[in-house]
SERO-4910 file (N, C-alpha, C, O; in steps of 0.05 Angstrom, whole numbers):
BEGIN
 pado doro    nc1    nc2    nc3   cac1   cac2   cac3    cc1    cc2    cc3    oc1    oc2    oc3
  Met    A     12    -20      3     -2      7      0      8     29     -1      2     50    -13
  Lys    A     33     22     18     60     53     15     59     54     -9     46     74    -15
  Lys    A     70     38    -35     83     39    -61     57     57    -74     64     78    -86
  Phe    A     32     50    -74     11     56    -81      9     90    -77      2    106    -94
  Tyr    A     18     96    -45     15    121    -47     40    134    -53     40    156    -65
  Ser    A     58    125    -47     78    132    -64     71    155    -93     72    179    -96
  Val    A     64    130   -111     58    129   -135     45    158   -140     57    176   -152
  Leu    A     21    161   -128      2    179   -116      9    199   -116      4    216   -133
  Gly    A     25    200    -92     43    225    -84     57    234   -104     52    258   -109
  Ser    A     77    221   -123     94    233   -139     84    245   -165     98    259   -179
  Ile    A     55    238   -172     39    244   -196     28    274   -186     28    296   -197
  Leu    A     15    262   -158     10    296   -152     28    321   -146     20    345   -147
  Gly    A     56    313   -139     73    330   -147     83    339   -157     95    360   -150
  Phe    A     85    322   -188     94    331   -214     75    355   -219     83    378   -223
  Leu    A     43    347   -217     20    363   -227     33    397   -209     41    417   -221
  Ile    A     31    394   -191     35    422   -168     60    438   -179     61    463   -180
  Ile    A     81    420   -186    105    432   -196     94    447   -231    103    467   -241
  Leu    A     77    431   -241     77    443   -273     55    468   -269     54    487   -285
  Leu    A     41    464   -249     16    488   -240     33    505   -230     25    527   -239
  Tyr    A     59    510   -213     72    533   -205     87    544   -227     95    567   -230
  Ala    A     92    519   -245    109    534   -264    104    553   -287    120    567   -300
  Phe    A     78    550   -290     59    557   -300     48    586   -300     44    604   -316
  Lys    A     47    582   -276     35    613   -264     59    631   -266     58    654   -274
  Asn    A     85    616   -258     99    635   -251    118    645   -278    130    666   -279
  Leu    A    117    624   -302    119    634   -328    102    660   -337    113    682   -343
  Gln    A     69    654   -337     50    666   -335     52    698   -325     39    716   -336
  Ala    A     69    701   -303     77    724   -289    101    747   -302    104    771   -307
  Leu    A    116    718   -303    141    733   -317    140    743   -341    148    766   -346
  Ile    A    131    727   -361    127    734   -389     96    753   -395     92    772   -410
  Gly    A     84    745   -385     56    761   -384     41    753   -406     25    769   -416
  Phe    A     44    723   -420     23    727   -446     -2    726   -428     -6    720   -404
  Glu    A    -20    735   -450    -55    744   -439    -67    727   -466    -53    722   -485
  Phe    A    -91    720   -465   -106    715   -480   -133    713   -470   -132    704   -447
  Asp    A   -159    718   -478   -184    715   -472   -187    683   -453   -178    660   -458
  Gly    A   -203    692   -430   -208    673   -407   -181    662   -392   -176    639   -385
  Met    A   -158    691   -387   -128    680   -383   -138    676   -349   -128    659   -334
  Glu    A   -155    692   -344   -168    708   -308   -177    683   -300   -168    671   -281
  Asp    A   -201    673   -321   -215    639   -302   -195    620   -302   -195    604   -285
  Ile    A   -179    620   -319   -164    598   -322   -148    596   -306   -147    573   -295
  Leu    A   -130    614   -296   -114    625   -275   -132    616   -244   -128    597   -229
  Gly    A   -150    633   -243   -161    625   -228   -178    598   -220   -184    595   -196
  Tyr    A   -182    586   -230   -188    553   -235   -158    542   -227   -157    534   -204
  Phe    A   -138    542   -240   -114    532   -232   -103    534   -197    -90    516   -185
  Asn    A   -112    561   -185   -105    577   -164   -132    548   -146   -124    536   -126
  Leu    A   -149    544   -154   -160    527   -136   -146    502   -137   -129    494   -121
  Val    A   -156    488   -161   -147    462   -166   -113    455   -153   -105    433   -148
  Gln    A    -96    481   -149    -64    474   -141    -73    476   -106    -56    469    -90
  Gln    A    -94    483    -97    -93    490    -66   -112    455    -58   -117    446    -36
  Tyr    A   -117    446    -78   -134    421    -71   -105    405    -71    -95    395    -51
  Leu    A    -96    406    -90    -76    377   -105    -55    382    -76    -46    361    -69
  Val    A    -46    408    -57    -28    411    -38    -41    396    -17    -32    377     -5
  Tyr    A    -68    410    -13    -80    382     16    -79    354      5    -70    335     18
  Ala    A    -89    351    -17    -87    309    -21    -53    302    -23    -46    280    -15
  Leu    A    -35    319    -33    -11    305    -27     -3    309     -2     16    295      4
  Ala    A    -11    322     12      1    326     40    -20    300     53     -8    281     64
  Gly    A    -38    299     52    -61    278     60    -51    251     52    -57    232     66
  Leu    A    -34    246     28    -27    223     15      4    209     25     11    185     27
  Ala    A     17    233     29     43    225     47     39    228     72     60    231     84
  Gly    A     18    228     88      4    223    119      2    196    117     15    181    131
  Met    A    -17    189     99    -16    163     96    -10    145     92    -19    123     99
  Glu    A     20    154     72     47    132     73     58    133     92     73    114     93
  Phe    A     60    150    113     69    158    149     57    135    162     69    115    168
  Val    A     32    140    165     17    124    184      6     94    173    -14     84    185
  Ala    A     18     79    151      5     61    139     17     37    161     41     38    166
  Gly    A      5     21    170     13     -3    196      6     13    217      6      2    239
  Lys    A      0     30    216      3     39    243    -31     52    256    -42     73    251
  Lys    A    -36     36    269    -68     34    270    -82     63    284    -97     79    273
  Leu    A    -70     60    313    -74     85    330    -65    112    323    -77    131    332
  Ile    A    -46    115    306    -35    133    295    -52    144    267    -59    167    262
  Ala    A    -55    125    255    -77    130    227    -98    133    238   -113    144    222
  Ala    A   -110    127    261   -139    138    267   -141    170    270   -157    186    261
  Ile    A   -121    172    286   -121    200    294   -109    224    274   -109    248    277
  Phe    A    -99    206    252    -90    225    227   -110    219    210   -110    234    191
  Phe    A   -128    201    207   -154    210    190   -171    226    208   -185    242    196
  Ile    A   -174    227    240   -197    246    239   -183    278    237   -197    298    238
  Ile    A   -159    277    236   -149    305    235   -150    316    202   -153    339    194
  Leu    A   -146    293    184   -151    295    165   -182    299    151   -184    314    132
  Ala    A   -206    287    161   -231    291    156   -236    324    168   -246    340    153
  Phe    A   -229    332    194   -230    357    195   -212    377    179   -225    398    182
  Val    A   -197    382    170   -186    397    147   -199    396    124   -201    417    111
  Val    A   -210    369    114   -226    372     94   -255    383     88   -264    395     69
  Val    A   -268    372    111   -295    378    121   -293    410    120   -310    422    107
  Ser    A   -267    427    139   -275    451    148   -258    465    121   -247    487    125
  Thr    A   -255    454     98   -248    472     69   -266    467     49   -266    487     34
  Phe    A   -279    451     42   -297    438     33   -319    452     38   -330    466     21
  Phe    A   -329    448     64   -356    455     72   -352    479     99   -354    470    122
  Pro    A   -349    498     95   -333    524    119   -371    529    131   -374    536    155
  Asp    A   -388    526    119   -410    530    135   -423    507    154   -440    512    170
  Val    A   -414    483    150   -415    463    171   -400    467    192   -407    460    214
  Val    A   -374    481    188   -358    482    207   -379    495    229   -390    483    248
  Asn    A   -384    527    220   -401    548    224   -421    544    242   -425    555    264
  Ser    A   -434    523    229   -462    519    245   -455    498    268   -471    488    283
  Val    A   -431    493    267   -427    473    294   -413    496    317   -411    493    342
  Met    A   -406    516    302   -397    535    328   -406    557    333   -397    568    353
***
């Protein structure tokens, strides 16, 4: 299972670097076309979620085989995902 997490983490890391490279290239060169702002907005959103996914995969790879630590990690990961994707749920509870 660790190998599976490692492969997924490598793919996500590669995608994150590609997004950063595209955004930095656009900032340095300044190429523009119709819809560029929308595309960059989507890239920022996807990039944020890819970073969460990569951190989650790295954590799952670390806790693989350690049941108690894995349970604590999954609770923390669930809190981060719920509070990120559904902030109204957290606001209604608090």
